[in-house]
N, C-alpha and C positions, 0 to 999 in steps of 0.2 A: 768656586769649584769648577773644574773643567770636565769632570766626568766621574763615573763610579770608581775608576782606579785611584784618583786623588782622594776620594772619600774613604776608600779602603786604607790607604796609607795614613790618613788622619786618625783612623781608629787604631791602627797599629802603634802610632806614636803616643796616642793617649794611653794605651795599655802599658807602653814603655815607661811613661811617667808614674803610673801606679806602682809598677814593679820597683822603680828607682826609689820612690818615696817610702814604700814599705821596707825595702832593704836598708834605707838610710836610718830609719827609726830603730830598726833591729840592731844595727851596728853601733849607732851613736848612743842610743838610750838603753839598749839591752832589753827592749820590750819583747814580748812574745808576738807571734805572727798576727793573731787576730787584733791585738791592740794596735800594732803598727799599721795594719791594713785599715782599721777603722779611723785612725788619726789621719792617714793619707787621704782617704775618701772625703772625710769632713773638711779637710784643709782645701783640697782641690775644688770641692763643690761649694765652698764658702758658706756651709750651713751654720757653723759657729756654735757647735754643742759645747765647746770648751776642751781643755786638754784632758787626755785620758789619764796621764800622770804628769806631775810637775816636770817641766823641761829644764835641762841644763842649758847654759849659754850656747854651747855648740848645737844643741837641739833646736833652740830658738832661731839661731842663724840659719840652720838647715830649713826650718819651716818658712822663713822669710823668702829664701831662694826658691823653695817649692811653690810658694804662693805666686811670686813674681813670674816664674816661668810656666808653671803648671796651670794656674787659673787663667792666665792670658791665652795659653794655647787652647784650653778647653772652651773658652769663649769663642775663639776663632773656629774651632771645630763645630760648635753649635751653630754659629752663623753660616758656616760653609754648608752644613746639612740643610738648613732652611733655604739657602740660596740655590742649592742643587735641586731641591724639590720644587721651588717656585719657578726657577728657570725652565725646568723640564716641563712643568705644566703650561707655562706661557708658550714654550716652543711648540708643544702639541696643539695648543689653541690657534696660534698663528699659522702653523702648517695646515691645520684643518680649514681655516678661513681662506688661505691662498688656494687650496685645492677646490673648495666650493666655488670660489670666484672664477677659476678657470672653467669649471663645469658649466656655470651659468652663461658663459660666453659661447658655448658650443651650439651648433645647429646641424641638422642632417647627420647626426652621429648615431652610433649603435650602442645599445644598452645590453650588457651581458649580465644576466642574473645567475650568480653562482660562479665561484672561481676554483672549482675542483679541477680534476685533470682535463675534462672536456672544455670547461670554461676558459682555462688557461691557454689551451691550444687554439681555441677560437680567437681569443684576443690577440695572440701572437700572429696568426695568419691575417686577421683583418688589419692590424696595425702595420703589417708589411706592405700593405697597399696604400699607406699614408692616409688611412681613414681614422677618424676619432672614435674612441671607445670609452665608455664609462661602465665600471663594474659595480654591482651591488652584492655585497657579501657580509653575512652576519657572523661568520667564524673569525674570532679575534686572532686565532693562531695563523690565519692566512694573511693578516695585515702586513707583517714583515716581508712576506713573499711578494705582495702587490707593490710595496714600496721598492723592493729590489728590482722588480720588473719595470717600474716607472709608469704604471697605469694609473689613470684617474679612477677613484673609487669612492663609493659611499658605504660606510660601515653600518649595517643594519639589515632588517628583514626586507627582502625584495617585494614581498606581497603587501607591504604597508604603503598606502597612497603617498604619505609624506616623503618616503625615500624615493619612490618613483618620480615624484615631482622634483625633488632635489637633483635627481639624475637627468632632468631635462626631457622627460618623456613627451611633453607637449610639442617639442621642437625636434624630437629624434626621428630618424629615418626608419630604424628597425629595432626590434627587441628579441633577444634569445632567452627563452625560459629553460635554463639548464640546472634547475634545482635537483636535489637528490631523490625526491619522490614525485610520482605522477600527481598525487593529490595536491602537493604544494604548487606544482606547475599549473594545474587547472585553476586554482584560486588566483595565481599570479596572472594568468592570461585574462581571466575575467576582469580583474582590477585594471590591468593595462589597457584593455579594450575600451573600458568605460572612460578612462582618462584621455585616450587618444584614439578615436574611431578609425583614423586613417593610417595608423602605423602598421608596418609589416611585422608580423609576429611569427617567429619560428620556435616551435616547442619541442622539447625532448620527451620521448615516451619510452618507458622501460617495458611496459606490458602492452600487448596488442589491444587489449580491451580498453585502454585509456585513449586510444587514437580518436575515437568518435567523441569522447568527452572533451578532449582538448579542441577538436574542431568546433564542437557546439559552443565551447566557451569563447571562441573567437580567434583561434590560431589559424593563420593563413596556410601554414605548412607544419606537418608533424613528422619528425624523423626519429628513428631508433638507432643509436650509435652501434648497437650490437648487430642489427640487420645490415647497416652500411658496411661495417667491418667484415661480416661474413660474405657479403656480395663482392667486396673488393678482393678478398682472399680467393674467392672462386674465379674471378676474372684473371687474377695473376697466374692461376694454375691452367685455366682453359685457354686464355688469350693473353699470354705474357707480352707479346709485342704490342698489341693494342693497349694493354694496361700501361706499358712503359711509355707509349706515345702520349696517353692521357696525362700521366704524371708529368711529362715534359711540358705539355701544353697548358696544364692547369697550375704549374709551379709559379709562385709569385716572384721568386728571386732565383738567380743562378743560371738562367737561360734566357736567350733573346726571343725564343719562340713561345708565344702565349696565346691562350684563347680568352676572349673578352666579350662581354655583352655591353652594348652601348645604346642607350635610349635615343630616339630621334625627337628632337624638340621642334615646336612649331616655327621657330625662327631660324631653322637650318636652311641653307640655300639648296640642300639636296631633297627637300620635301617635294614630292610630285615628280621627281626625276627617276627614270628607269635605271636599273643597275648598269646597263650597257653604255649609258650616257653619263654616269656618275664619275667615271674615271677612278673608282676605288681600286680596281685591280691594277691599272697602269700607274697611277700616281702614288699609291700607298703600298703596292705589292702585298695585298692582303687577300685572303680567301674568305668569301662570305659563306658560312656553313648553313645558316638558317636566318629567317626573319620571322619574328613573332609579332603578330598584330595586336592592337590594343584590346581586341576582343578575346585574345588568348589563343588564336589559331596559329599553329607553328608550321611554317613552310620550310622544309628541309631542302637543301640544294636548290634554292630559288632560281628560276630561269632569268636570263639576261633582260627580259622584258618586265620583270617585277619592279613596280614603283614603290619608292619609300614614302611612307605617310607619317604624319605627326602622331606620336604615341606608339609607333613601332619600336621594337628592340632588335638591333642587329647583332648577331653572333658571328664574330670574325676571328680568324686565325692568322697570326703573323708576328712580326717583330714588335717589341714593346714600344719603341719610338713611333712607329707607324700607326700602331693602335691608338696611341695618345693623340696623334695628329688627326686621325679619323674621328676620335671622340670630340675634338675641338670643332670639327666640321659638322658633325651630327648634333652636337649639343653645345653650341657656342656659349650659353649662359652658365655652364657648369663651372 
């Protein structure tokens, strides 16, 4: 069987044989409908209850033809149904194993817990930057959508340790708790923090009262989509030009002007070099907006005498290609 459509046609032809057999006994033997139907069913199913009424030679010839054609076809249909069910199950198992194998090979990826509207948009934007994402979602209705989107996913409860381990939490770079309720996100954050104390966790909060709980549970950052949406709308009204520029700078695709944050690794040749001697402005045609130190201090519009140190994060604005080249210079091992 090649699919549900072929299975449907098999059932249709099976019903056709029943109709032909019943009609044949009515026309040839003159039986009533129930006797003809009973004889057809017992003949096709090879039950062997015996003849309802004595058969004429013509009726016996018709029965032999019905047995040869009908029984053979019904055996084919039965085998096709079994094959369809077995192949579908095997296909699901093999597909699941291939998916889990790909997930096991990942490192420094992001885990998105929940594939609702927010989770789906998050995945789309992160994947646009060629970063690996694994989704954990327990709603079976969303599985076809994840398959269509081509994301790697684990079907199950995100707060269960086994599912987080399958998603590669011990080698992941970050986790987003975007479940539907704050209580679920708190428990998820607690579990994730225990499994990987060093992972960066961003949690979604619906209520303001949940922010402190999520922070206490181990979230590095807590955001409310409603607050962010309201602030963004306010900026679009009050500062439309600034908002438009930020949309342009923060866009992942469709424009060459982007804003990027680039960590400075210890093996970079620019460590200990002042900005005026780094050649960043001349060589890469980039604007350094800020430099964040390892301690968290943010230096906006740093002076040309600012020295780059290992552990710093450089926030730069410019072309995508030049940002990538600067990333290779500041973080050669990336």
